[in-house]
N, C-alpha and C positions, 0 to 999 in steps of 0.2 A: 911215479908209476901208478897209475890209477887202475883199480880192479873193480868190477862191478858184477854182482850177481843178481840175476832177475828170474822170475817165473813168467813165462808167456802161456797164452792159452791157444790151442789149435783144436778145432773141432771138439770143443768142450773138455779137453784134456789138458793137463798142465805139461810144459816142457821146462825143465830147469836149463838156464843158460848163462854163460859167464863171458864177460868182456875182458880181453887181455890187452891192455894198452900197449904193452911192448910189441906184440905182434899185430896189433890194429885188426883184431879179429873176434868175432863172436864164436864160442864153443857150445855145443848142445850135449845134454845128457843122451848117450846112446840107448840107455834102457828106456828112457822116456819116449824116444823116437820109435823104437822097436814096439812099444806098447801101442802107440798111435797107428803105425803102419801095419802091424799084424793083428791086433785086437786080442793077442795071446793073454790068457789069464795069469801067465807067469812071464812077464817080459824079461826079467833077469836071466831066468833059465832059458829062454829063447835065445838071447843074446850068447849065452855060454855055449849052447849047442851050435849055433851058428859059427862062432869063432872056431869051434873044434873042426867043423866040417870044412871050413874055408882053409883052415891049416893043412888039412889032409889033402886038399886039391892044390896045394902049393902056395896059396895066397898068404902074404905076409901083413894082412890088415892089422893084426893085433901089434905089429911093432910101430904103427903110425898112430895108434891111439894111446893117450896118456891119461893119468887120473888127476883129479882136482877135487877139493872138497866143496861139496853142495849140501844143502840142507835136505835131510831126508823127511819122510812122513811124520816121524816121530819128533822132528824139531832139531835132532842132532845133526852136526857136521860130520859127514862121513866122506871117504874117497869114492868117487864115481868116475866111470870112463867118460871121455869126452870125444866127440867126433870131430873131424877136421873142420876148420872154419869154413863159413859159407858166405 
């Protein structure tokens, strides 16, 4: 089982991504994607509020997102949400 974690750059911003050999898929950090798509100064908070709103609307998005460890800005490995493979 090979696992690989990388950082890619999109529009000058970093997106953490992770290859899952078992699923043969790349997974991307939701917080990083929210940062790029919204330009929010607090992308983690943006994601948290969005999840709450979607849940109130009946969406079960949060049940299909899981966590994996990715390197944070401070260099420590922390659990992060990942989006479905693309």
